[in-house]
Backbone as XML, in Angstrom:
<?xml version="1.0"?>
<chain id="A" units="angstrom">
  <residue number="1" name="MET">
    <atom name="N" x="5.300" y="2.732" z="18.840"/>
    <atom name="CA" x="5.989" y="3.296" z="17.594"/>
    <atom name="C" x="4.683" y="2.770" z="16.457"/>
  </residue>
  <residue number="2" name="ASN">
    <atom name="N" x="4.516" y="3.912" z="15.642"/>
    <atom name="CA" x="3.487" y="3.894" z="14.702"/>
    <atom name="C" x="3.835" y="2.740" z="13.485"/>
  </residue>
  <residue number="3" name="ARG">
    <atom name="N" x="2.960" y="2.195" z="13.389"/>
    <atom name="CA" x="3.106" y="0.923" z="12.174"/>
    <atom name="C" x="2.386" y="1.452" z="10.905"/>
  </residue>
  <residue number="4" name="VAL">
    <atom name="N" x="2.762" y="0.875" z="9.785"/>
    <atom name="CA" x="2.088" y="1.466" z="8.546"/>
    <atom name="C" x="1.789" y="-0.060" z="8.156"/>
  </residue>
  <residue number="5" name="TYR">
    <atom name="N" x="0.392" y="-0.205" z="7.550"/>
    <atom name="CA" x="0.013" y="-1.221" z="6.998"/>
    <atom name="C" x="-0.571" y="-0.873" z="5.433"/>
  </residue>
  <residue number="6" name="ILE">
    <atom name="N" x="-0.450" y="-1.945" z="4.294"/>
    <atom name="CA" x="-0.952" y="-1.858" z="3.404"/>
    <atom name="C" x="-1.668" y="-2.984" z="3.048"/>
  </residue>
  <residue number="7" name="GLU">
    <atom name="N" x="-3.042" y="-3.073" z="2.861"/>
    <atom name="CA" x="-3.639" y="-4.594" z="2.702"/>
    <atom name="C" x="-4.175" y="-4.431" z="1.516"/>
  </residue>
  <residue number="8" name="PRO">
    <atom name="N" x="-3.881" y="-5.677" z="0.568"/>
    <atom name="CA" x="-4.703" y="-5.857" z="-0.801"/>
    <atom name="C" x="-6.227" y="-5.926" z="-0.568"/>
  </residue>
  <residue number="9" name="THR">
    <atom name="N" x="-7.042" y="-5.550" z="-0.989"/>
    <atom name="CA" x="-8.240" y="-5.568" z="-0.898"/>
    <atom name="C" x="-9.432" y="-6.013" z="-1.786"/>
  </residue>
  <residue number="10" name="LYS">
    <atom name="N" x="-10.239" y="-6.459" z="-1.685"/>
    <atom name="CA" x="-11.692" y="-6.706" z="-2.322"/>
    <atom name="C" x="-12.562" y="-6.059" z="-2.123"/>
  </residue>
  <residue number="11" name="PHE">
    <atom name="N" x="-13.148" y="-4.800" z="-2.454"/>
    <atom name="CA" x="-14.204" y="-4.148" z="-1.900"/>
    <atom name="C" x="-15.514" y="-4.990" z="-2.586"/>
  </residue>
  <residue number="12" name="THR">
    <atom name="N" x="-16.770" y="-4.924" z="-1.860"/>
    <atom name="CA" x="-17.642" y="-5.398" z="-2.125"/>
    <atom name="C" x="-18.980" y="-4.835" z="-1.704"/>
  </residue>
  <residue number="13" name="ASP">
    <atom name="N" x="-19.648" y="-4.213" z="-2.755"/>
    <atom name="CA" x="-20.742" y="-3.328" z="-2.337"/>
    <atom name="C" x="-21.889" y="-4.398" z="-2.028"/>
  </residue>
  <residue number="14" name="LEU">
    <atom name="N" x="-22.539" y="-3.998" z="-0.576"/>
    <atom name="CA" x="-23.229" y="-4.999" z="0.063"/>
    <atom name="C" x="-24.681" y="-4.974" z="-0.924"/>
  </residue>
  <residue number="15" name="ARG">
    <atom name="N" x="-25.190" y="-4.042" z="-1.473"/>
    <atom name="CA" x="-26.489" y="-3.824" z="-1.984"/>
    <atom name="C" x="-26.615" y="-4.598" z="-3.347"/>
  </residue>
  <residue number="16" name="SER">
    <atom name="N" x="-25.520" y="-4.541" z="-4.201"/>
    <atom name="CA" x="-25.658" y="-4.877" z="-5.749"/>
    <atom name="C" x="-24.520" y="-6.134" z="-5.810"/>
  </residue>
  <residue number="17" name="GLY">
    <atom name="N" x="-23.783" y="-6.326" z="-4.885"/>
    <atom name="CA" x="-22.579" y="-7.438" z="-5.052"/>
    <atom name="C" x="-21.365" y="-7.137" z="-5.848"/>
  </residue>
  <residue number="18" name="GLU">
    <atom name="N" x="-21.491" y="-5.774" z="-6.403"/>
    <atom name="CA" x="-20.363" y="-5.410" z="-7.312"/>
    <atom name="C" x="-18.948" y="-5.341" z="-6.612"/>
  </residue>
  <residue number="19" name="ALA">
    <atom name="N" x="-18.246" y="-6.018" z="-7.069"/>
    <atom name="CA" x="-16.655" y="-6.202" z="-6.551"/>
    <atom name="C" x="-15.783" y="-5.243" z="-7.088"/>
  </residue>
  <residue number="20" name="THR">
    <atom name="N" x="-14.864" y="-4.824" z="-6.594"/>
    <atom name="CA" x="-13.534" y="-3.879" z="-7.151"/>
    <atom name="C" x="-12.787" y="-3.852" z="-6.134"/>
  </residue>
  <residue number="21" name="PHE">
    <atom name="N" x="-11.231" y="-4.013" z="-6.729"/>
    <atom name="CA" x="-10.041" y="-4.166" z="-5.987"/>
    <atom name="C" x="-9.051" y="-3.273" z="-5.837"/>
  </residue>
  <residue number="22" name="GLY">
    <atom name="N" x="-8.391" y="-3.220" z="-4.707"/>
    <atom name="CA" x="-7.501" y="-2.297" z="-4.668"/>
    <atom name="C" x="-6.505" y="-2.350" z="-3.496"/>
  </residue>
  <residue number="23" name="TRP">
    <atom name="N" x="-6.323" y="-1.466" z="-2.289"/>
    <atom name="CA" x="-5.747" y="-1.481" z="-1.091"/>
    <atom name="C" x="-6.414" y="-0.666" z="-0.249"/>
  </residue>
  <residue number="24" name="ARG">
    <atom name="N" x="-5.988" y="-0.923" z="1.020"/>
    <atom name="CA" x="-6.481" y="-0.386" z="2.054"/>
    <atom name="C" x="-5.082" y="-0.011" z="2.950"/>
  </residue>
  <residue number="25" name="ALA">
    <atom name="N" x="-5.281" y="1.443" z="3.131"/>
    <atom name="CA" x="-3.477" y="1.816" z="4.125"/>
    <atom name="C" x="-3.853" y="2.317" z="5.072"/>
  </residue>
  <residue number="26" name="PHE">
    <atom name="N" x="-3.246" y="2.174" z="6.120"/>
    <atom name="CA" x="-3.563" y="2.656" z="7.753"/>
    <atom name="C" x="-2.257" y="2.944" z="8.396"/>
  </residue>
  <residue number="27" name="ASP">
    <atom name="N" x="-2.523" y="3.861" z="9.398"/>
    <atom name="CA" x="-1.504" y="3.471" z="10.741"/>
    <atom name="C" x="-2.436" y="3.942" z="11.782"/>
  </residue>
  <residue number="28" name="ASP">
    <atom name="N" x="-1.326" y="4.366" z="12.750"/>
    <atom name="CA" x="-2.076" y="4.654" z="14.124"/>
    <atom name="C" x="-3.044" y="6.216" z="13.975"/>
  </residue>
  <residue number="29" name="TYR">
    <atom name="N" x="-2.732" y="6.824" z="13.050"/>
    <atom name="CA" x="-3.064" y="8.343" z="12.621"/>
    <atom name="C" x="-4.201" y="8.291" z="11.731"/>
  </residue>
  <residue number="30" name="SER">
    <atom name="N" x="-4.018" y="7.900" z="10.715"/>
    <atom name="CA" x="-4.815" y="7.930" z="9.776"/>
    <atom name="C" x="-5.123" y="6.868" z="8.623"/>
  </residue>
  <residue number="31" name="GLN">
    <atom name="N" x="-5.714" y="6.710" z="7.620"/>
    <atom name="CA" x="-6.213" y="5.706" z="6.782"/>
    <atom name="C" x="-6.465" y="6.301" z="5.298"/>
  </residue>
  <residue number="32" name="ALA">
    <atom name="N" x="-6.372" y="5.361" z="4.351"/>
    <atom name="CA" x="-6.259" y="5.788" z="2.635"/>
    <atom name="C" x="-6.833" y="4.493" z="2.309"/>
  </residue>
  <residue number="33" name="TYR">
    <atom name="N" x="-7.570" y="4.472" z="1.003"/>
    <atom name="CA" x="-7.650" y="3.380" z="0.322"/>
    <atom name="C" x="-8.148" y="3.728" z="-1.088"/>
  </residue>
  <residue number="34" name="ASP">
    <atom name="N" x="-7.850" y="2.747" z="-1.949"/>
    <atom name="CA" x="-8.063" y="3.049" z="-3.527"/>
    <atom name="C" x="-8.655" y="1.453" z="-4.082"/>
  </residue>
  <residue number="35" name="ASN">
    <atom name="N" x="-10.136" y="2.003" z="-4.516"/>
    <atom name="CA" x="-10.863" y="0.853" z="-4.702"/>
    <atom name="C" x="-11.235" y="0.636" z="-6.388"/>
  </residue>
  <residue number="36" name="THR">
    <atom name="N" x="-10.146" y="1.340" z="-6.969"/>
    <atom name="CA" x="-10.466" y="1.373" z="-8.628"/>
    <atom name="C" x="-9.800" y="0.422" z="-9.474"/>
  </residue>
  <residue number="37" name="TRP">
    <atom name="N" x="-9.013" y="-0.524" z="-8.848"/>
    <atom name="CA" x="-8.484" y="-1.507" z="-9.771"/>
    <atom name="C" x="-9.402" y="-2.904" z="-10.304"/>
  </residue>
  <residue number="38" name="SER">
    <atom name="N" x="-8.949" y="-3.529" z="-11.323"/>
    <atom name="CA" x="-9.557" y="-4.526" z="-11.445"/>
    <atom name="C" x="-8.861" y="-5.832" z="-10.770"/>
  </residue>
  <residue number="39" name="GLU">
    <atom name="N" x="-9.568" y="-6.973" z="-10.886"/>
    <atom name="CA" x="-9.104" y="-8.428" z="-10.150"/>
    <atom name="C" x="-7.642" y="-8.516" z="-10.908"/>
  </residue>
  <residue number="40" name="LYS">
    <atom name="N" x="-7.548" y="-8.156" z="-12.327"/>
    <atom name="CA" x="-6.386" y="-8.590" z="-12.761"/>
    <atom name="C" x="-5.228" y="-7.373" z="-12.707"/>
  </residue>
  <residue number="41" name="ASP">
    <atom name="N" x="-5.370" y="-6.462" z="-12.257"/>
    <atom name="CA" x="-4.312" y="-5.540" z="-11.556"/>
    <atom name="C" x="-3.589" y="-6.145" z="-10.338"/>
  </residue>
  <residue number="42" name="MET">
    <atom name="N" x="-4.610" y="-6.886" z="-9.394"/>
    <atom name="CA" x="-3.822" y="-7.221" z="-8.361"/>
    <atom name="C" x="-2.859" y="-8.291" z="-8.254"/>
  </residue>
  <residue number="43" name="PRO">
    <atom name="N" x="-1.317" y="-8.017" z="-8.155"/>
    <atom name="CA" x="-0.389" y="-8.866" z="-8.328"/>
    <atom name="C" x="-0.461" y="-9.946" z="-6.927"/>
  </residue>
  <residue number="44" name="LYS">
    <atom name="N" x="-0.192" y="-11.147" z="-7.146"/>
    <atom name="CA" x="-0.440" y="-12.056" z="-6.240"/>
    <atom name="C" x="1.017" y="-11.974" z="-5.081"/>
  </residue>
  <residue number="45" name="ASP">
    <atom name="N" x="2.073" y="-11.780" z="-5.687"/>
    <atom name="CA" x="3.433" y="-11.457" z="-4.680"/>
    <atom name="C" x="3.168" y="-10.130" z="-4.134"/>
  </residue>
  <residue number="46" name="ASP">
    <atom name="N" x="3.445" y="-10.020" z="-2.801"/>
    <atom name="CA" x="3.479" y="-8.817" z="-1.715"/>
    <atom name="C" x="4.259" y="-7.604" z="-2.424"/>
  </residue>
  <residue number="47" name="LEU">
    <atom name="N" x="5.424" y="-7.948" z="-2.682"/>
    <atom name="CA" x="6.330" y="-7.088" z="-3.368"/>
    <atom name="C" x="6.305" y="-6.674" z="-4.728"/>
  </residue>
  <residue number="48" name="ASP">
    <atom name="N" x="5.320" y="-7.452" z="-5.304"/>
    <atom name="CA" x="4.799" y="-6.829" z="-6.605"/>
    <atom name="C" x="3.430" y="-5.800" z="-6.120"/>
  </residue>
  <residue number="49" name="PHE">
    <atom name="N" x="2.964" y="-6.504" z="-5.604"/>
    <atom name="CA" x="1.602" y="-5.549" z="-5.044"/>
    <atom name="C" x="2.267" y="-4.203" z="-4.513"/>
  </residue>
  <residue number="50" name="LEU">
    <atom name="N" x="3.302" y="-3.937" z="-3.683"/>
    <atom name="CA" x="3.826" y="-3.070" z="-2.923"/>
    <atom name="C" x="4.032" y="-2.110" z="-4.213"/>
  </residue>
  <residue number="51" name="LYS">
    <atom name="N" x="5.132" y="-2.621" z="-5.085"/>
    <atom name="CA" x="5.453" y="-1.876" z="-6.217"/>
    <atom name="C" x="4.259" y="-1.265" z="-6.843"/>
  </residue>
  <residue number="52" name="ARG">
    <atom name="N" x="3.437" y="-1.945" z="-7.464"/>
    <atom name="CA" x="2.127" y="-1.291" z="-7.968"/>
    <atom name="C" x="1.679" y="-0.277" z="-7.475"/>
  </residue>
  <residue number="53" name="VAL">
    <atom name="N" x="1.389" y="-0.380" z="-5.912"/>
    <atom name="CA" x="0.918" y="0.760" z="-5.209"/>
    <atom name="C" x="1.531" y="1.819" z="-5.054"/>
  </residue>
  <residue number="54" name="LEU">
    <atom name="N" x="3.032" y="1.930" z="-5.082"/>
    <atom name="CA" x="3.560" y="2.909" z="-5.298"/>
    <atom name="C" x="3.975" y="3.428" z="-6.322"/>
  </residue>
  <residue number="55" name="GLU">
    <atom name="N" x="3.941" y="2.877" z="-7.517"/>
    <atom name="CA" x="3.815" y="3.521" z="-9.129"/>
    <atom name="C" x="2.374" y="4.309" z="-9.441"/>
  </residue>
  <residue number="56" name="VAL">
    <atom name="N" x="1.563" y="3.708" z="-8.825"/>
    <atom name="CA" x="0.116" y="4.145" z="-9.097"/>
    <atom name="C" x="-0.513" y="5.070" z="-8.521"/>
  </residue>
  <residue number="57" name="SER">
    <atom name="N" x="-0.106" y="5.132" z="-7.102"/>
    <atom name="CA" x="-0.912" y="5.964" z="-6.402"/>
    <atom name="C" x="-0.116" y="7.379" z="-5.696"/>
  </residue>
  <residue number="58" name="ASP">
    <atom name="N" x="-1.418" y="8.714" z="-6.051"/>
    <atom name="CA" x="-0.958" y="9.655" z="-5.633"/>
    <atom name="C" x="-1.590" y="10.063" z="-4.304"/>
  </residue>
  <residue number="59" name="ASP">
    <atom name="N" x="-2.067" y="9.174" z="-3.723"/>
    <atom name="CA" x="-2.724" y="9.759" z="-2.539"/>
    <atom name="C" x="-1.890" y="10.039" z="-1.434"/>
  </residue>
  <residue number="60" name="GLU">
    <atom name="N" x="-2.127" y="11.425" z="-1.262"/>
    <atom name="CA" x="-1.567" y="12.390" z="0.060"/>
    <atom name="C" x="-1.476" y="11.470" z="1.381"/>
  </residue>
  <residue number="61" name="THR">
    <atom name="N" x="-2.319" y="11.104" z="1.769"/>
    <atom name="CA" x="-2.481" y="10.286" z="2.883"/>
    <atom name="C" x="-1.702" y="9.262" z="3.100"/>
  </residue>
  <residue number="62" name="LEU">
    <atom name="N" x="-1.686" y="8.389" z="1.945"/>
    <atom name="CA" x="-0.836" y="7.461" z="1.899"/>
    <atom name="C" x="0.558" y="7.662" z="1.657"/>
  </residue>
  <residue number="63" name="TRP">
    <atom name="N" x="1.157" y="8.652" z="0.763"/>
    <atom name="CA" x="2.557" y="9.268" z="0.925"/>
    <atom name="C" x="2.798" y="10.070" z="2.075"/>
  </residue>
  <residue number="64" name="GLY">
    <atom name="N" x="2.004" y="10.252" z="2.707"/>
    <atom name="CA" x="2.498" y="10.920" z="4.390"/>
    <atom name="C" x="2.879" y="9.567" z="5.271"/>
  </residue>
  <residue number="65" name="MET">
    <atom name="N" x="2.162" y="8.565" z="4.952"/>
    <atom name="CA" x="2.528" y="7.544" z="5.645"/>
    <atom name="C" x="4.039" y="6.901" z="5.379"/>
  </residue>
  <residue number="66" name="LEU">
    <atom name="N" x="4.284" y="6.621" z="3.782"/>
    <atom name="CA" x="5.417" y="6.331" z="3.460"/>
    <atom name="C" x="6.574" y="7.318" z="3.943"/>
  </residue>
  <residue number="67" name="GLU">
    <atom name="N" x="6.351" y="8.573" z="3.918"/>
    <atom name="CA" x="7.303" y="9.640" z="4.151"/>
    <atom name="C" x="7.774" y="9.203" z="5.611"/>
  </residue>
  <residue number="68" name="PHE">
    <atom name="N" x="6.810" y="9.053" z="6.614"/>
    <atom name="CA" x="7.127" y="8.552" z="7.838"/>
    <atom name="C" x="8.133" y="7.233" z="8.132"/>
  </residue>
  <residue number="69" name="CYS">
    <atom name="N" x="7.561" y="6.197" z="7.275"/>
    <atom name="CA" x="8.620" y="5.041" z="7.107"/>
    <atom name="C" x="9.845" y="5.383" z="6.810"/>
  </residue>
  <residue number="70" name="GLU">
    <atom name="N" x="10.146" y="6.239" z="5.814"/>
    <atom name="CA" x="11.415" y="6.602" z="5.248"/>
    <atom name="C" x="12.238" y="7.344" z="6.072"/>
  </residue>
  <residue number="71" name="GLU">
    <atom name="N" x="11.423" y="8.466" z="7.092"/>
    <atom name="CA" x="12.105" y="9.527" z="7.839"/>
    <atom name="C" x="12.713" y="8.344" z="9.114"/>
  </residue>
  <residue number="72" name="ASN">
    <atom name="N" x="12.313" y="7.261" z="9.295"/>
    <atom name="CA" x="12.272" y="6.755" z="10.630"/>
    <atom name="C" x="12.893" y="5.197" z="9.976"/>
  </residue>
  <residue number="73" name="GLU">
    <atom name="N" x="13.119" y="5.080" z="8.776"/>
    <atom name="CA" x="13.928" y="3.950" z="8.377"/>
    <atom name="C" x="13.381" y="2.767" z="8.815"/>
  </residue>
  <residue number="74" name="GLN">
    <atom name="N" x="11.780" y="2.638" z="8.835"/>
    <atom name="CA" x="10.928" y="1.768" z="8.980"/>
    <atom name="C" x="10.393" y="1.039" z="8.022"/>
  </residue>
  <residue number="75" name="GLY">
    <atom name="N" x="10.339" y="-0.446" z="8.490"/>
    <atom name="CA" x="9.404" y="-1.404" z="7.305"/>
    <atom name="C" x="8.421" y="-0.864" z="7.157"/>
  </residue>
  <residue number="76" name="ILE">
    <atom name="N" x="7.383" y="-1.704" z="6.632"/>
    <atom name="CA" x="6.326" y="-1.722" z="6.159"/>
    <atom name="C" x="5.292" y="-3.025" z="6.332"/>
  </residue>
  <residue number="77" name="HIS">
    <atom name="N" x="4.202" y="-3.151" z="7.154"/>
    <atom name="CA" x="3.211" y="-4.310" z="6.600"/>
    <atom name="C" x="2.433" y="-4.464" z="5.474"/>
  </residue>
  <residue number="78" name="ILE">
    <atom name="N" x="2.863" y="-5.594" z="4.617"/>
    <atom name="CA" x="2.090" y="-5.557" z="3.572"/>
    <atom name="C" x="0.935" y="-6.885" z="3.575"/>
  </residue>
  <residue number="79" name="GLY">
    <atom name="N" x="-0.274" y="-6.856" z="3.794"/>
    <atom name="CA" x="-1.004" y="-7.946" z="4.051"/>
    <atom name="C" x="-0.326" y="-8.836" z="5.417"/>
  </residue>
  <residue number="80" name="ASP">
    <atom name="N" x="-0.124" y="-10.102" z="5.338"/>
    <atom name="CA" x="0.420" y="-10.718" z="6.398"/>
    <atom name="C" x="2.030" y="-10.722" z="6.613"/>
  </residue>
  <residue number="81" name="ARG">
    <atom name="N" x="2.647" y="-10.045" z="5.483"/>
    <atom name="CA" x="4.065" y="-10.069" z="5.535"/>
    <atom name="C" x="4.536" y="-8.368" z="6.206"/>
  </residue>
  <residue number="82" name="PHE">
    <atom name="N" x="5.787" y="-8.640" z="6.829"/>
    <atom name="CA" x="6.433" y="-7.479" z="7.269"/>
    <atom name="C" x="7.529" y="-7.523" z="6.231"/>
  </residue>
  <residue number="83" name="ILE">
    <atom name="N" x="7.865" y="-6.373" z="5.555"/>
    <atom name="CA" x="8.710" y="-5.987" z="4.639"/>
    <atom name="C" x="9.969" y="-5.037" z="5.367"/>
  </residue>
  <residue number="84" name="GLU">
    <atom name="N" x="10.942" y="-5.436" z="5.582"/>
    <atom name="CA" x="12.162" y="-4.715" z="6.674"/>
    <atom name="C" x="12.255" y="-3.580" z="5.795"/>
  </residue>
  <residue number="85" name="TRP">
    <atom name="N" x="12.747" y="-2.430" z="6.317"/>
    <atom name="CA" x="13.526" y="-1.329" z="5.697"/>
    <atom name="C" x="14.581" y="-1.407" z="4.458"/>
  </residue>
  <residue number="86" name="GLN">
    <atom name="N" x="15.084" y="-2.199" z="4.738"/>
    <atom name="CA" x="16.380" y="-2.758" z="3.920"/>
    <atom name="C" x="15.808" y="-3.221" z="2.462"/>
  </residue>
  <residue number="87" name="GLU">
    <atom name="N" x="14.644" y="-3.990" z="2.447"/>
    <atom name="CA" x="14.089" y="-4.499" z="1.252"/>
    <atom name="C" x="12.892" y="-3.740" z="0.630"/>
  </residue>
  <residue number="88" name="PHE">
    <atom name="N" x="12.519" y="-2.373" z="1.595"/>
    <atom name="CA" x="11.277" y="-1.543" z="1.377"/>
    <atom name="C" x="11.904" y="-0.348" z="0.684"/>
  </residue>
  <residue number="89" name="SER">
    <atom name="N" x="13.055" y="0.044" z="1.021"/>
    <atom name="CA" x="13.980" y="1.311" z="1.006"/>
    <atom name="C" x="13.971" y="1.256" z="-0.711"/>
  </residue>
  <residue number="90" name="PRO">
    <atom name="N" x="14.471" y="0.398" z="-1.277"/>
    <atom name="CA" x="15.016" y="0.387" z="-2.764"/>
    <atom name="C" x="13.670" y="0.612" z="-3.669"/>
  </residue>
  <residue number="91" name="LEU">
    <atom name="N" x="12.544" y="-0.091" z="-3.128"/>
    <atom name="CA" x="11.232" y="0.173" z="-4.100"/>
    <atom name="C" x="10.902" y="1.633" z="-4.207"/>
  </residue>
  <residue number="92" name="LEU">
    <atom name="N" x="10.837" y="2.205" z="-2.574"/>
    <atom name="CA" x="10.221" y="3.604" z="-2.598"/>
    <atom name="C" x="11.379" y="4.558" z="-3.223"/>
  </residue>
  <residue number="93" name="LYS">
    <atom name="N" x="12.887" y="4.425" z="-3.412"/>
    <atom name="CA" x="13.720" y="5.346" z="-3.724"/>
    <atom name="C" x="13.584" y="4.917" z="-5.388"/>
  </residue>
  <residue number="94" name="SER">
    <atom name="N" x="13.135" y="3.693" z="-5.998"/>
    <atom name="CA" x="13.055" y="3.709" z="-7.504"/>
    <atom name="C" x="12.125" y="4.489" z="-8.022"/>
  </residue>
  <residue number="95" name="VAL">
    <atom name="N" x="10.831" y="4.599" z="-7.270"/>
    <atom name="CA" x="9.431" y="5.574" z="-7.390"/>
    <atom name="C" x="9.925" y="6.770" z="-7.342"/>
  </residue>
  <residue number="96" name="HIS">
    <atom name="N" x="10.859" y="7.398" z="-6.202"/>
    <atom name="CA" x="10.827" y="8.545" z="-6.093"/>
    <atom name="C" x="11.515" y="9.206" z="-7.574"/>
  </residue>
  <residue number="97" name="ALA">
    <atom name="N" x="12.650" y="8.165" z="-7.860"/>
    <atom name="CA" x="13.692" y="8.351" z="-8.832"/>
    <atom name="C" x="13.012" y="8.367" z="-10.291"/>
  </residue>
  <residue number="98" name="SER">
    <atom name="N" x="11.619" y="7.852" z="-10.471"/>
    <atom name="CA" x="10.972" y="8.035" z="-11.774"/>
    <atom name="C" x="9.887" y="8.969" z="-11.986"/>
  </residue>
</chain>
């Protein structure tokens, strides 16, 4: 079964050392990322992090993964935590409603 992951990520340029923040998302078929956040944009709590990703991202690949979760009523991996569909669904629906 396909599993969807969204990882809070610090991106570091290997030459300059400059760091940016954001997320990496991947499943068995695709991947996406956003490295445009600042460190202060990174919530410490996994649910707050997921909510921010949902609110600010318009990445088609990410939303394709999220639609898969919705169609299959499947939870999502955020960092080291698995968020069950019952907990994930209201967040997803609240973003769709706005």
